[in-house]
C-alpha positions as CSV (number, residue, x, y, z in Angstrom):
1,M,-4.8,-31.2,-1.3
2,Q,-6.5,-28.3,0.2
3,R,-6.4,-28.0,4.3
4,R,-6.6,-25.2,7.0
5,I,-5.7,-27.2,10.3
6,L,-6.3,-25.0,13.8
7,V,-4.1,-26.4,16.4
8,V,-5.9,-25.8,19.7
9,P,-5.5,-26.3,23.4
10,A,-7.8,-28.4,25.5
11,G,-6.8,-26.3,28.5
12,H,-4.0,-23.9,29.8
13,R,-0.8,-25.4,30.0
14,E,-0.7,-27.4,26.8
15,P,2.5,-27.3,24.5
16,V,1.0,-25.9,21.0
17,T,3.5,-24.5,19.2
18,P,5.6,-28.0,19.4
19,V,2.7,-29.7,18.0
20,C,2.4,-27.0,15.4
21,L,6.3,-27.7,15.0
22,G,5.9,-31.7,14.7
23,L,2.9,-31.5,12.2
24,V,4.5,-29.3,10.1
25,Q,7.3,-31.5,10.0
26,A,5.4,-34.9,9.4
27,L,3.4,-33.4,6.6
28,S,6.9,-31.7,4.9
29,E,8.3,-35.1,4.8
30,T,5.4,-36.0,3.1
31,R,5.7,-33.7,0.5
32,V,3.2,-31.7,1.4
33,N,3.2,-28.3,0.9
34,V,2.0,-26.6,4.1
35,A,3.0,-23.5,6.1
36,Y,2.3,-22.2,9.5
37,A,0.9,-18.9,10.7
38,K,-0.1,-17.8,14.3
39,P,-3.1,-15.2,13.4
40,I,-3.0,-13.4,16.9
41,A,0.2,-13.3,19.4
42,Q,-0.1,-15.0,22.6
43,E,-0.6,-12.7,25.6
44,F,2.0,-13.9,28.4
45,S,2.6,-12.0,31.8
46,K,5.4,-9.8,32.5
47,G,4.8,-8.7,29.2
48,N,6.9,-11.6,27.5
49,E,6.6,-12.0,23.8
50,D,5.0,-15.0,21.9
51,Q,7.8,-16.1,20.3
52,S,6.6,-18.8,18.2
53,V,7.2,-17.4,14.2
54,E,10.6,-17.1,15.4
55,V,11.0,-20.6,16.5
56,F,9.6,-21.9,12.9
57,R,11.8,-19.4,11.1
58,L,15.0,-21.1,13.2
59,V,14.3,-24.7,12.5
60,T,12.5,-24.5,9.5
61,R,12.4,-22.9,5.7
62,L,9.4,-21.6,6.4
63,R,9.3,-17.4,6.8
64,P,5.8,-16.9,9.0
65,P,4.0,-13.5,9.1
66,Q,4.1,-12.1,12.1
67,P,1.4,-12.5,13.9
68,V,-1.2,-9.5,14.5
69,T,-0.5,-8.4,18.4
70,S,-2.7,-9.5,21.4
71,D,-3.4,-5.3,22.0
72,T,-4.0,-4.8,18.6
73,A,-6.6,-7.6,18.1
74,M,-8.5,-6.3,21.5
75,R,-8.5,-3.0,20.2
76,N,-10.5,-4.6,16.5
77,Y,-12.7,-6.4,18.7
78,A,-13.3,-3.3,20.9
79,M,-13.9,-0.9,18.0
80,Y,-15.7,-3.1,15.4
81,G,-16.3,-6.5,16.9
82,S,-15.4,-10.1,16.2
83,D,-15.5,-10.1,12.8
84,T,-13.4,-7.5,11.9
85,M,-11.1,-8.3,14.5
86,L,-10.5,-12.2,12.9
87,S,-10.6,-11.0,9.5
88,S,-8.0,-8.5,10.1
89,A,-6.3,-11.4,11.3
90,L,-6.1,-13.6,8.5
91,F,-5.6,-10.4,5.9
92,E,-2.3,-10.3,7.6
93,M,-1.7,-14.1,6.7
94,R,-2.6,-13.8,3.3
95,D,0.3,-15.0,1.5
96,V,0.4,-18.5,3.2
97,L,-3.2,-19.1,2.5
98,A,-2.6,-20.3,-1.0
99,H,0.0,-23.6,0.2
100,E,-1.6,-27.0,-0.5
101,A,-2.1,-27.1,3.9
102,V,-1.7,-24.3,6.7
103,V,-1.0,-25.1,10.2
104,F,-2.9,-22.0,12.4
105,E,-1.5,-22.1,15.7
106,G,-4.5,-21.2,18.0
107,L,-4.5,-19.3,21.6
108,S,-3.9,-20.7,25.0
109,P,-6.9,-19.7,27.1
110,I,-6.3,-17.3,29.6
111,R,-7.2,-17.5,33.1
112,G,-10.6,-14.8,33.6
113,T,-11.4,-15.0,30.1
114,S,-13.1,-16.6,27.6
115,L,-12.2,-14.5,24.5
116,T,-9.6,-16.6,23.8
117,N,-12.1,-19.7,23.2
118,Q,-14.0,-17.3,21.7
119,F,-11.5,-16.7,19.2
120,N,-10.8,-20.5,18.3
121,E,-14.1,-21.3,18.0
122,E,-15.2,-18.3,15.5
123,F,-11.7,-18.6,13.7
124,A,-12.0,-22.2,13.2
125,V,-16.1,-21.7,11.6
126,G,-14.7,-18.1,9.5
127,V,-11.7,-19.8,7.8
128,D,-13.6,-23.3,7.6
129,A,-11.1,-24.9,9.0
130,D,-10.5,-28.3,10.8
131,V,-9.1,-28.4,14.3
132,L,-6.6,-30.7,16.3
133,L,-6.8,-30.3,20.0
134,V,-4.1,-30.8,22.7
135,A,-4.5,-32.4,25.8
136,T,-1.9,-33.3,28.5
137,A,-1.1,-36.1,30.2
138,A,0.8,-34.9,33.0
139,E,-1.7,-35.4,35.4
140,G,-2.4,-38.5,34.3
141,L,-4.5,-40.4,31.4
142,A,-7.6,-40.9,33.3
143,E,-8.6,-37.1,32.8
144,V,-7.8,-36.9,29.4
145,V,-11.1,-38.1,28.2
146,D,-13.6,-36.1,29.2
147,H,-11.6,-32.7,29.3
148,V,-10.8,-33.4,25.3
149,A,-14.8,-33.9,25.1
150,M,-16.0,-30.9,26.7
151,A,-12.9,-29.0,24.7
152,A,-14.4,-30.7,21.5
153,R,-18.2,-29.5,22.1
154,P,-17.8,-26.1,20.9
155,F,-16.2,-27.4,17.6
156,T,-18.6,-30.4,16.4
157,D,-21.9,-28.5,17.4
158,R,-21.6,-26.6,14.8
159,R,-20.3,-28.8,12.4
160,P,-19.8,-32.7,13.1
161,G,-16.3,-33.4,12.2
162,R,-14.8,-30.7,12.2
163,V,-12.2,-32.3,14.8
164,I,-10.2,-34.4,13.1
165,G,-7.8,-35.8,15.6
166,V,-6.2,-35.1,19.5
167,V,-2.7,-35.0,20.5
168,I,-2.0,-36.2,23.8
169,V,1.2,-35.1,25.3
170,G,3.4,-35.8,28.2
171,I,2.5,-39.6,28.5
172,Q,4.3,-41.0,31.8
173,D,5.5,-44.5,31.7
174,D,3.1,-45.8,34.2
175,D,0.2,-44.9,32.0
176,K,0.9,-46.4,29.0
177,G,-1.0,-49.4,29.8
178,L,-3.9,-47.1,30.0
179,L,-3.6,-45.6,26.4
180,G,-5.6,-48.2,24.7
181,D,-9.0,-47.8,26.8
182,V,-8.3,-43.8,26.2
183,Q,-8.2,-44.2,22.6
184,R,-11.3,-46.4,22.8
185,D,-13.1,-44.4,24.6
186,L,-12.3,-41.0,22.5
187,E,-13.3,-43.3,19.9
188,A,-16.4,-44.0,21.0
189,R,-17.5,-39.7,21.6
190,N,-16.0,-39.7,17.4
191,L,-12.7,-38.3,18.6
192,Q,-9.5,-40.4,17.4
193,V,-5.8,-40.3,19.0
194,V,-3.6,-39.2,16.1
195,A,-0.5,-38.6,18.2
196,A,1.0,-39.7,21.2
197,V,3.9,-38.2,22.9
198,P,5.7,-39.7,25.7
199,H,6.9,-37.5,28.7
200,S,10.4,-36.4,28.0
201,P,12.2,-34.6,30.4
202,Q,14.8,-33.2,27.9
203,L,12.1,-31.3,25.7
204,E,11.1,-29.2,28.8
205,R,14.6,-28.0,30.2
206,L,15.1,-24.4,30.3
207,R,18.4,-22.9,30.1
208,V,19.4,-20.2,33.1
209,R,19.0,-17.5,30.9
210,D,15.3,-18.7,29.7
211,I,14.2,-18.0,33.4
212,V,16.4,-14.6,33.6
213,H,14.7,-13.0,30.4
214,Q,11.2,-14.3,31.6
215,L,11.5,-13.0,35.3
216,R,13.7,-10.2,34.8
217,L,16.4,-11.1,36.9
218,T,19.1,-9.3,38.1
219,V,22.8,-11.0,37.0
220,V,25.4,-10.8,39.8
221,S,27.7,-13.1,37.7
222,E,26.7,-13.9,34.3
223,G,28.7,-17.4,33.7
224,D,27.2,-20.0,31.5
225,M,24.0,-19.1,31.0
226,D,22.9,-22.1,28.6
227,R,22.8,-24.5,31.2
228,R,19.7,-26.7,31.2
229,V,18.0,-26.7,34.4
230,E,17.1,-30.1,35.4
231,H,16.0,-29.8,38.8
232,T,15.4,-26.7,40.9
233,M,15.5,-27.1,45.0
234,I,14.6,-24.4,47.9
235,A,17.2,-24.9,50.3
236,A,15.2,-23.1,53.1
237,Q,16.8,-26.3,55.7
238,G,20.1,-26.3,57.5
239,M,22.7,-27.3,55.8
240,P,22.6,-31.2,56.2
241,G,19.2,-31.2,54.8
242,V,20.2,-29.6,51.8
243,V,24.1,-30.2,50.8
244,D,23.6,-33.7,48.4
245,R,21.1,-32.1,46.5
246,T,22.6,-28.6,46.0
247,A,25.2,-30.7,45.0
248,E,23.8,-32.2,41.9
249,A,24.3,-31.5,38.0
250,G,21.7,-28.9,36.5
251,R,20.1,-28.1,39.7
252,F,19.2,-24.8,39.9
253,V,19.1,-23.6,44.1
254,I,16.7,-21.2,45.2
255,T,17.8,-19.8,48.7
256,P,17.8,-16.5,50.9
257,G,20.5,-13.9,50.3
258,D,21.7,-14.7,53.6
259,R,22.5,-18.1,53.1
260,P,26.1,-17.8,52.3
261,D,26.1,-21.8,53.1
262,V,24.5,-22.3,50.9
263,L,26.3,-20.2,48.1
264,M,29.8,-21.7,48.8
265,T,28.3,-25.6,49.1
266,A,27.0,-24.9,45.4
267,A,30.5,-23.4,44.7
268,L,32.5,-26.5,46.0
269,A,30.3,-28.1,43.7
270,E,31.0,-26.5,40.5
271,I,34.8,-26.5,41.5
272,K,34.4,-30.3,42.2
273,G,33.5,-30.1,37.6
274,V,29.7,-31.0,39.3
275,R,28.2,-27.7,37.3
276,P,24.8,-27.2,38.8
277,A,22.5,-24.8,36.9
278,G,22.8,-22.0,39.0
279,V,22.0,-20.3,42.1
280,L,19.6,-17.8,42.7
281,L,19.5,-15.3,45.8
282,T,16.5,-14.4,46.7
283,S,14.8,-11.2,49.5
284,G,17.1,-8.5,47.6
285,L,20.2,-9.3,49.6
286,L,23.3,-10.4,48.5
287,P,26.5,-12.0,50.3
288,S,29.8,-10.2,51.6
289,E,32.4,-9.4,49.4
290,N,34.7,-12.0,51.3
291,V,31.7,-14.9,50.7
292,M,32.1,-13.7,47.1
293,S,35.8,-13.6,46.9
294,L,35.8,-17.5,48.3
295,C,32.9,-18.3,45.6
296,A,35.0,-16.2,42.6
297,P,36.5,-19.8,41.3
298,A,33.0,-21.3,40.6
299,L,31.8,-18.4,39.0
300,E,34.6,-18.0,36.8
301,A,34.5,-21.5,35.9
302,G,30.5,-20.4,34.7
303,M,28.4,-20.9,37.8
304,P,25.6,-18.5,37.3
305,L,24.6,-16.2,40.3
306,L,21.2,-14.5,40.1
307,A,19.0,-12.2,42.3
308,T,16.0,-11.0,42.8
309,D,14.2,-9.1,45.7
310,D,11.2,-11.3,45.9
311,F,10.9,-13.4,48.7
312,T,11.7,-17.0,48.4
313,Y,8.4,-18.5,48.2
314,E,7.1,-15.9,45.4
315,A,10.5,-16.5,43.8
316,A,9.9,-20.3,43.8
317,S,6.1,-19.9,42.6
318,A,7.3,-17.6,39.8
319,V,9.8,-20.2,38.4
320,N,7.6,-22.8,38.6
321,G,5.1,-21.1,36.7
322,I,7.4,-19.8,34.5
323,Q,5.8,-20.1,30.6
324,M,7.4,-23.5,29.1
325,Q,7.3,-22.1,25.1
326,I,10.8,-22.4,23.7
327,P,12.8,-19.4,23.2
328,A,13.3,-17.9,19.7
329,D,17.2,-18.1,19.7
330,D,17.2,-22.4,21.4
331,E,17.7,-24.4,18.2
332,E,19.1,-27.4,20.6
333,R,15.9,-27.6,22.0
334,A,13.4,-26.9,19.1
335,Q,14.8,-29.1,16.4
336,M,14.7,-31.5,19.4
337,T,11.0,-30.9,19.7
338,K,10.0,-30.5,16.3
339,Q,11.5,-34.2,15.6
340,T,10.1,-35.8,19.0
341,Y,6.5,-34.7,17.9
342,A,6.7,-35.3,14.1
343,E,7.4,-39.1,14.4
344,A,4.6,-39.5,17.1
345,F,1.5,-38.6,14.3
346,S,0.1,-41.5,13.0
347,T,1.0,-41.8,9.0
348,E,-2.1,-43.6,8.5
349,W,-4.0,-40.4,9.5
350,L,-1.2,-38.0,7.8
351,R,-1.9,-39.9,4.5
352,G,-6.2,-39.9,4.7
353,L,-5.6,-35.8,5.3
354,Q,-4.3,-36.3,1.7
355,E,-6.9,-38.6,0.2
356,N,-10.1,-37.2,2.1
357,E,-10.0,-33.9,0.8
358,Q,-13.0,-31.9,1.7
359,P,-14.4,-28.9,0.2
360,R,-13.7,-25.8,1.8
361,R,-16.7,-23.5,2.6
362,A,-17.1,-19.8,1.3
363,T,-17.5,-17.8,4.9
364,Y,-18.0,-14.1,6.1
365,I,-14.6,-13.8,7.4
366,Q,-12.7,-15.2,4.3
367,L,-14.2,-12.8,2.1
368,R,-14.1,-9.8,4.1
369,A,-10.3,-10.4,4.4
370,S,-10.0,-10.6,0.8
371,V,-11.6,-7.6,0.4
372,M,-9.3,-6.2,2.5
373,E,-6.6,-7.2,0.2
374,R,-8.0,-6.5,-2.6
375,L,-8.7,-3.4,-1.7
376,G,-5.3,-2.5,0.1
377,T,-3.5,-2.8,-3.5
378,K,-5.0,0.7,-4.7
379,R,-7.2,3.8,-3.2
380,Y,-10.6,3.1,-3.8
381,A,-13.4,6.2,-3.3
382,T,-16.7,5.7,-3.1
383,A,-19.4,8.3,-2.7
384,L,-22.3,8.1,-0.6
385,P,-25.3,10.2,-1.4
386,G,-26.8,12.3,2.0
387,P,-28.7,12.4,4.1
388,V,-26.1,11.2,5.7
389,T,-26.8,8.8,8.9
390,V,-24.4,8.0,11.4
391,D,-24.1,4.0,10.4
392,M,-22.9,5.7,7.2
393,L,-20.1,7.8,9.3
394,R,-18.9,5.0,11.1
395,S,-18.4,2.9,8.4
396,A,-16.3,5.1,6.2
397,R,-14.4,5.7,9.4
398,A,-13.9,1.7,9.6
399,L,-12.5,1.7,6.0
400,L,-10.4,4.2,6.3
401,D,-8.7,3.2,9.8
402,F,-7.7,-0.4,7.4
403,G,-7.0,1.8,4.7
404,M,-9.4,-0.4,2.5
405,A,-11.5,2.6,0.9
406,T,-11.9,6.2,0.8
407,C,-15.9,7.3,1.3
408,L,-16.8,10.8,-0.1
409,F,-20.0,12.2,1.8
410,V,-22.1,14.0,-1.1
411,G,-24.5,16.6,0.3
412,S,-24.6,19.1,3.0
413,T,-21.9,19.8,5.0
414,E,-24.5,21.5,7.9
415,Q,-26.3,18.4,7.8
416,I,-23.1,16.0,8.1
417,G,-21.7,18.7,11.1
418,E,-24.7,17.8,13.1
419,V,-25.2,14.0,12.9
420,A,-21.6,14.1,13.8
421,A,-21.7,16.1,16.2
422,L,-24.7,14.6,18.1
423,H,-23.0,11.1,17.9
424,H,-19.3,11.9,19.2
425,I,-18.0,11.6,16.2
426,P,-15.3,13.1,14.3
427,M,-16.3,15.4,11.6
428,P,-14.4,13.6,8.1
429,D,-11.9,15.7,6.5
430,A,-12.9,18.8,4.1
431,A,-11.7,16.5,1.0
432,Q,-14.2,13.8,2.0
433,I,-17.0,16.3,1.5
434,I,-18.3,17.7,-1.3
435,D,-21.1,19.9,-0.7
436,V,-24.0,20.3,-3.4
437,A,-24.5,23.5,-3.1
438,S,-21.3,24.6,-4.4
439,P,-20.9,21.8,-7.3
440,A,-17.8,21.8,-9.1
441,P,-17.5,23.8,-12.5
442,E,-16.5,20.6,-14.6
443,V,-19.6,18.8,-12.9
444,V,-21.6,21.2,-13.9
445,R,-20.1,21.2,-17.6
446,Y,-20.4,17.1,-17.6
447,L,-24.0,17.0,-16.7
448,A,-24.5,19.6,-19.1
449,A,-23.5,18.5,-21.9
450,K,-24.7,15.4,-21.0
451,R,-28.8,16.2,-20.6
452,G,-28.3,19.2,-23.7
453,V,-29.5,21.7,-21.0
454,E,-28.3,25.3,-19.8
455,E,-25.9,25.2,-16.9
456,Q,-27.9,27.0,-15.0
457,V,-30.4,23.8,-15.0
458,A,-27.6,21.2,-14.1
459,V,-26.8,23.4,-11.0
460,R,-30.4,22.6,-10.1
461,D,-30.3,19.2,-11.2
462,L,-26.8,18.8,-9.2
463,A,-28.8,19.9,-5.8
464,D,-29.8,16.3,-5.7
465,P,-26.9,14.0,-3.6
466,L,-27.9,11.2,-5.7
467,T,-27.5,12.6,-9.0
468,Y,-24.2,14.5,-8.0
469,S,-23.0,11.2,-7.0
470,M,-23.9,9.5,-10.4
471,V,-22.2,12.0,-12.3
472,L,-19.2,11.7,-10.4
473,L,-19.5,7.9,-11.2
474,A,-19.7,8.8,-14.9
475,M,-16.7,11.1,-14.6
476,E,-14.6,8.1,-12.7
477,E,-13.8,10.9,-10.1
478,V,-15.5,8.4,-8.1
479,Q,-15.2,4.3,-8.5
480,S,-18.1,3.4,-6.7
481,V,-21.5,4.7,-5.5
482,V,-23.2,3.3,-2.5
483,G,-26.9,4.9,-1.7
484,D,-30.8,5.0,-2.6
485,R,-33.1,1.6,-2.8
486,I,-32.8,-0.3,-6.1
487,D,-36.2,-1.0,-7.7
488,T,-37.9,-0.7,-10.8
489,G,-38.6,3.0,-11.4
490,S,-35.9,4.1,-8.4
491,D,-33.5,7.3,-9.1
492,L,-30.7,5.2,-8.7
493,V,-31.9,2.7,-11.4
494,R,-32.9,5.6,-14.0
495,L,-29.9,7.8,-13.4
496,A,-27.6,4.4,-14.1
497,D,-29.4,3.6,-17.1
498,E,-28.8,7.7,-18.4
499,L,-25.2,8.4,-16.8
500,I,-23.7,5.0,-16.7
501,G,-24.8,2.6,-19.3
502,L,-24.3,-1.5,-19.7
503,S,-21.4,-3.2,-19.8
504,P,-20.1,-3.8,-23.3
505,G,-21.7,-7.5,-24.9
506,V,-24.6,-7.4,-21.6
507,T,-27.9,-7.0,-23.0
508,S,-29.8,-7.7,-19.4
509,V,-29.1,-6.9,-15.8
510,G,-29.3,-8.1,-12.6
511,T,-29.1,-7.8,-8.3
512,S,-26.9,-10.0,-6.1
513,T,-27.7,-9.7,-2.4
514,Y,-25.1,-11.4,-0.3
515,L,-26.4,-13.3,2.8
516,L,-23.4,-13.5,4.8
517,D,-23.1,-15.9,7.6
518,K,-20.4,-17.2,9.7
519,E,-20.2,-20.6,8.4
520,S,-21.6,-19.9,4.9
521,I,-22.1,-17.5,2.3
522,Q,-25.5,-17.6,0.1
523,I,-25.9,-15.3,-2.8
524,Y,-29.6,-14.3,-4.1
525,A,-29.6,-13.2,-7.7
526,G,-32.0,-13.3,-10.3
527,P,-32.6,-10.1,-12.8
528,A,-32.9,-6.8,-11.8
529,Y,-36.5,-5.8,-12.4
530,G,-39.9,-6.9,-13.5
531,E,-41.9,-10.2,-12.5
532,N,-42.3,-11.5,-16.3
533,A,-38.6,-12.3,-17.1
534,T,-37.3,-14.3,-20.2
535,V,-35.7,-17.3,-19.8
536,E,-32.7,-16.0,-21.6
537,Q,-32.5,-12.8,-18.9
538,I,-32.7,-15.0,-15.8
539,V,-29.8,-17.3,-17.5
540,I,-28.2,-13.6,-17.8
541,S,-28.9,-12.8,-14.2
542,A,-27.3,-16.0,-13.0
543,E,-24.3,-15.4,-15.0
544,L,-23.3,-11.7,-13.8
545,A,-23.9,-13.0,-10.4
546,A,-21.8,-16.0,-10.6
547,D,-18.8,-13.9,-12.8
548,R,-19.5,-11.6,-9.7
549,A,-18.6,-14.0,-7.3
550,I,-16.1,-15.6,-8.8
551,S,-14.3,-12.0,-9.3
552,L,-14.8,-12.1,-5.3
553,G,-12.5,-15.2,-5.4
554,I,-15.8,-17.4,-4.5
555,Y,-16.2,-20.6,-6.3
556,P,-20.1,-20.6,-7.2
557,T,-22.7,-23.3,-7.3
558,V,-25.9,-21.9,-9.5
559,T,-29.2,-23.6,-8.0
560,F,-32.5,-22.1,-9.6
561,V,-34.8,-22.2,-7.6
562,S,-38.5,-22.3,-8.6
563,E,-41.9,-20.7,-7.8
564,G,-45.3,-21.2,-6.2
565,D,-46.5,-24.6,-4.7
566,C,-44.7,-27.7,-7.0
567,S,-46.2,-25.7,-10.3
568,A,-45.1,-27.7,-12.3
569,G,-44.9,-24.3,-15.3
570,T,-42.5,-22.6,-12.6
571,L,-40.2,-25.6,-12.3
572,E,-40.3,-26.5,-16.4
573,L,-38.8,-22.6,-16.4
574,M,-36.2,-23.0,-14.1
575,T,-35.2,-26.2,-16.0
576,Q,-34.8,-24.6,-19.0
577,C,-32.9,-21.9,-17.3
578,R,-30.3,-24.2,-15.9
579,D,-30.7,-26.1,-19.3
580,L,-29.3,-22.8,-21.2
581,L,-27.0,-22.2,-18.7
582,V,-25.1,-25.3,-18.7
583,T,-24.8,-25.1,-22.3
584,R,-23.6,-21.5,-22.3
585,R,-21.5,-21.8,-19.3
586,P,-19.8,-25.5,-19.2
587,D,-17.0,-23.7,-16.4
588,L,-19.9,-23.4,-13.7
589,A,-21.1,-25.7,-11.6
590,V,-25.0,-26.0,-11.9
591,A,-27.3,-27.6,-9.7
592,E,-30.3,-29.5,-10.1
593,P,-33.7,-27.0,-9.6
594,I,-35.1,-26.8,-6.5
595,Q,-38.9,-25.7,-5.6
596,L,-39.2,-22.3,-3.3
597,K,-40.8,-24.9,-0.4
598,E,-38.2,-27.3,-0.4
599,F,-35.9,-24.3,0.3
600,F,-37.5,-23.0,3.1
601,D,-37.6,-26.9,4.7
602,R,-34.2,-27.7,4.2
603,P,-31.9,-24.3,3.8
604,L,-28.9,-24.8,1.3
605,E,-25.0,-24.9,2.8
606,G,-22.2,-23.7,0.8
607,G,-21.1,-25.5,-2.9
608,V,-20.0,-28.6,-2.8
609,R,-17.1,-28.9,-5.0
610,S,-13.5,-29.1,-3.5
611,G,-11.3,-26.5,-4.6
612,G,-12.6,-23.4,-5.7
613,G,-11.0,-20.2,-5.2
614,S,-9.3,-18.2,-2.9
615,V,-12.5,-17.3,-0.3
616,G,-14.3,-20.8,-0.7
617,N,-17.3,-22.2,-2.2
618,A,-20.9,-20.5,-2.2
619,S,-24.0,-21.2,-3.5
620,V,-25.9,-18.6,-6.2
621,L,-29.6,-19.0,-5.7
622,V,-31.3,-17.8,-8.8
623,F,-35.1,-16.5,-8.4
624,H,-37.6,-15.4,-11.7
625,S,-38.9,-13.0,-9.5
626,T,-37.8,-10.2,-7.2
627,Q,-40.7,-11.4,-4.8
628,A,-39.9,-14.9,-4.6
629,R,-36.3,-13.6,-3.8
630,E,-37.1,-11.2,-1.2
631,Q,-39.4,-14.1,0.8
632,A,-36.6,-16.4,0.4
633,L,-34.1,-14.0,2.1
634,R,-36.4,-13.0,4.6
635,E,-37.0,-16.7,5.2
636,A,-33.3,-17.3,5.5
637,Q,-32.6,-14.7,7.9
638,R,-34.6,-16.5,10.4
639,H,-32.5,-19.3,10.5
640,V,-29.0,-17.8,10.3
641,E,-26.9,-15.0,11.8
642,G,-25.5,-13.0,9.3
643,S,-25.9,-9.8,7.7
644,R,-27.6,-8.1,4.6
645,V,-25.4,-7.0,1.7
646,G,-26.5,-5.4,-1.1
647,P,-28.4,-5.4,-3.8
648,L,-25.5,-5.0,-5.8
649,L,-26.3,-4.2,-9.5
650,N,-24.8,-6.9,-12.0
651,G,-24.4,-5.9,-15.9
652,Y,-23.9,-1.3,-15.2
653,A,-20.5,-0.4,-16.7
654,K,-19.5,0.9,-13.5
655,P,-20.2,-0.9,-9.8
656,F,-22.9,0.7,-7.9
657,A,-25.2,-0.6,-5.2
658,G,-28.5,0.0,-2.8
659,L,-28.1,0.8,1.0
660,P,-29.0,-2.2,3.1
661,Q,-32.4,-2.3,3.6
662,R,-31.8,-3.3,7.2
663,G,-28.8,-3.5,9.5
664,G,-26.3,-0.7,10.7
665,G,-22.5,0.1,10.7
666,P,-21.0,-3.7,9.6
667,E,-24.5,-4.2,6.5
668,I,-23.2,-0.8,5.0
669,T,-19.2,-1.0,5.4
670,D,-19.5,-4.5,3.7
671,T,-21.5,-3.1,0.8
672,I,-19.1,-0.7,0.6
673,G,-16.3,-2.7,0.3
674,L,-18.0,-5.0,-1.9
675,T,-18.8,-2.4,-4.6
676,A,-15.5,-0.8,-4.4
677,V,-13.7,-4.4,-4.9
678,L,-15.8,-4.6,-8.2
679,T,-14.1,-1.9,-9.6
680,D,-12.4,-3.2,-12.2
681,R,-15.0,-6.0,-13.0
682,A,-17.9,-4.0,-13.3
């Protein structure tokens, strides 16, 4: 079983953490190896912290990673965009991704912003997660159907069936008879109710300490801060109107500080053993010493007495609007909530999660998170030959900020400084710049010996930033190079043949260009150059592209694409390629060849195998010629909103790539990252 489930609220006050608790418990009881994670912490008013992770640690054996703080997430979003924000959040969750099932807790919407909805939608797509919607019936079941249908639309518009269930919570006794109608109405919209949780006041009862913590109240007399608040009342009337309700167990009384009569009534109830939850004095007023002396026995018996500078109405509104999240130290409430919600889930639905496994698509976000993880284990250096552009500077800054790779700019210090100053970008450190005007003696000696020339000739040749960069790669002073174009006779390819050479056992080279979409990854592959490749050369290029994808955590499905208008000869050639690849590599998933025209009419989705690598399934599309490959890439880019990364050269002893022909900083960043992470698998 491989399942990723994002639990998302359909509105502003749905209890998402309790649903996650219940789902994790229910899956655990069916012997599923399940994990939980909250990618980004919820932002709360008054600086209160999101305690979801701590609640899981309190009442389960799981040890979820800490979520990315909302401030950090917003900073990443502002500086680098939503893709980087999401991939960095997923990177922090990397330790839980190997479990059979992962339950992700989504964000609750914040009034006045659409970013939380955007995060939930893009995260579901980015990790190819199923979605479980949570709806509250607090205002009646009649409103639930339209509310849920509206919340589901952004997820189902992109992929029908992504919403795998609806949890309805807080169903009142009077509404239970309507539940069947609601279920049928939702089923008519392809939405299934998988859990119905009845209203249970016990699950919502805060402790006095929770109110004090969230509202930053002054504690006049601590008493028993673990008392549960069953009812809240404002004592603003005269005594005849409030005395009966004040003297009730679990009553939390809010009253102006100049109402000693109310305080004394609550104190008398405490002495009689009624145990009100506590008293909150408002308006910044406190009772006289005489009144406090009279109330002392009640305070000593455990009745909490609190105070605030807020007026009574504001204080009552704050208490009424308090966040209902379960505190990290309230084990009693957390255990009760976990069990209540777990018992509400349909056993048939839980069984279906295990039996109806779906293949997981590789996506841009998952690939970037995987690259971040792999680069984070070592310090890789990538040479970027000049002339340097502003996008190259920004990409290097982003990679350094995330601890992924160090970029060495090879060129002119003066030219780099001019670009940085013009665009108000911090100048790279001196250690990140290699000025070709002053080549290092060991680099000069290496090139002179390699070419059999005098050192002064080597110095002249090293004035070319690309040559200098490739010499550094050959000397293993850097782990990869990204720069120049890649085509027949290009300087990059010529230098690679001269200085790097092919990997052991490789007789032909190929290229991989990655089209990274939010919902899928497509890899366009083929022989590196030439239009008259043999069957073996095409097959080798397919093998190299597939192996490179596997090294990135992608499970590839290889499809050969024939050229021309249904040309029998070309189709026969690609069929021969398929047959040879199946014979040589039975470990690979290989599809039937398709026509190029068919590809344009029906663009392929990701791979179709269940399971797969850590990133997911993707298609490797293999073309006979460079022209057909470029034509297919251009056509595909018209239909998807993705970035084009590469081409990456496959088959050489060390990794290098050309700069993206189109695109800006993000494409360069991804090309550098993908190239660097392949250092150990060139």
